[in-house]
C-alpha positions in Angstrom: 35.4 19.7 35.0 32.0 17.7 35.5 30.7 16.2 32.4 26.5 17.8 33.3 28.2 21.6 32.7 29.0 20.4 29.1 25.6 20.6 27.3 24.1 19.4 25.7 25.6 16.3 22.7 25.6 17.5 20.0 26.2 14.0 18.0 23.4 12.8 20.2 20.7 16.1 19.1 21.2 15.0 15.5 21.6 11.4 15.2 17.8 11.3 16.6 17.0 14.3 14.4 18.6 12.2 11.6 16.2 8.6 12.6 13.5 11.5 12.8 14.2 12.2 9.2 14.5 8.7 8.4 11.7 7.5 10.2 9.3 10.0 8.3 10.5 9.6 4.6 10.2 5.4 5.3 6.3 6.3 6.1 5.8 9.2 3.7 7.2 6.4 1.3 4.3 4.1 2.1 1.8 6.8 2.4 2.9 6.7 -2.2 2.6 3.6 -2.0 -1.0 2.4 -0.5 -2.3 6.4 -2.9 -1.3 4.2 -5.4 -3.2 1.2 -5.1 -6.3 3.8 -5.1 -5.3 5.4 -7.9 -4.8 2.3 -10.1 -8.2 1.5 -8.6 -10.3 4.8 -9.4 -9.1 5.5 -13.3 -6.7 2.7 -14.3 -9.9 -0.7 -14.1 -11.8 -1.3 -17.4 -9.0 1.0 -19.3 -7.0 -0.4 -21.8 -4.0 1.8 -23.6 -5.3 3.9 -26.3 -3.8 6.6 -28.9 -5.1 9.2 -26.1 -4.0 8.0 -23.5 -6.6 6.2 -20.8 -9.3 4.3 -23.1 -12.7 1.8 -22.3 -11.3 -1.6 -22.4 -14.4 -2.7 -22.3 -13.4 -6.7 -21.4 -12.5 -6.4 -17.8 -8.6 -7.6 -18.1 -8.3 -6.5 -14.9 -6.5 -9.3 -13.3 -2.6 -7.2 -14.4 -3.5 -4.4 -12.6 -5.3 -6.5 -9.4 -1.5 -8.9 -9.5 0.3 -5.1 -10.1 -1.6 -4.0 -6.6 -1.3 -7.0 -5.0 3.3 -6.6 -6.1 2.6 -2.9 -4.3 1.1 -4.2 -1.0 3.4 -6.8 -0.4 6.3 -4.5 -1.0 4.2 -1.9 1.9 3.9 -4.9 4.1 7.7 -5.7 3.3 9.1 -1.9 4.4 6.7 -2.0 6.9 8.8 -5.4 7.9 11.7 -3.2 8.6 10.3 0.1 9.6 11.5 1.1 14.1 9.1 4.2 14.9 9.3 6.5 17.3 8.3 5.0 20.5 4.4 5.1 21.0 4.1 4.6 17.7 5.1 0.9 16.7 1.5 0.0 18.1 0.4 2.2 14.9 3.4 0.1 12.2 1.9 -3.1 13.3 -1.2 -2.7 12.6 -1.0 -1.0 9.2 1.5 -4.3 8.7 -1.4 -6.6 9.2 -4.0 -4.4 7.2 -1.0 -5.2 4.4 -0.7 -8.4 5.6 -4.7 -9.2 5.1 -5.3 -6.9 1.9 -2.9 -9.6 0.3 -4.1 -12.6 1.8 -6.8 -11.8 0.5 -6.3 -10.4 -2.5 -5.0 -14.0 -3.1 -8.5 -16.1 -1.4 -9.7 -15.0 -3.8 -7.7 -15.7 -6.5 -11.1 -18.3 -8.6 -12.4 -14.5 -9.2 -9.4 -12.7 -8.9 -6.9 -14.9 -11.0 -9.6 -15.4 -14.4 -7.3 -17.1 -17.3 -6.7 -14.2 -20.0 -7.1 -11.5 -18.5 -11.3 -12.3 -17.8 -11.5 -10.4 -14.3 -14.2 -8.4 -14.1 -14.6 -4.8 -13.8 -16.8 -5.1 -10.0 -14.7 -8.0 -9.2 -11.4 -5.6 -9.5 -13.4 -2.4 -7.9 -14.4 -5.2 -4.9 -11.2 -5.9 -4.6 -9.4 -2.3 -4.2 -11.9 0.2 -4.3 -11.6 1.6 -0.9 -15.2 3.3 -1.7 -17.2 0.3 -3.1 -20.4 -0.7 -2.7 -19.4 -4.8 -1.8 -15.6 -4.6 -0.9 -15.3 -8.2 -0.8 -12.5 -9.4 -2.4 -9.7 -6.9 -0.5 -11.7 -3.3 -0.1 -12.3 -3.2 3.3 -8.4 -4.5 4.5 -7.4 -1.6 2.4 -10.0 0.7 4.4 
């Protein structure tokens, strides 16, 4: 019998669907990680845990928070390094890798202001590092955009 008469190869089609689903899930995971940096910037800078939840810290103790944002960004790059997209999307994946790497490098190069002893990174410097909407984004916010 002629092979062309058999119809579509269902095993091959199933594998393509599975691969596409895995790719979409990986992209959603990266999006969730990036969103968590946004949440840290929006809700945790200048805060501490109090009896009733978050309350104003007042002491500018944001160094650990920025270390967390750095760790999340490094994890994003790690996830992107193994991500292989369908044809045409690898350029976007590479661009996302560059942005993630630029952000972590910016945090490292700003360590004098962001890695202050006793955790005393100011609220303003923390906002400059991880808030994309801050007017002065020279400590990492620009790289997150």
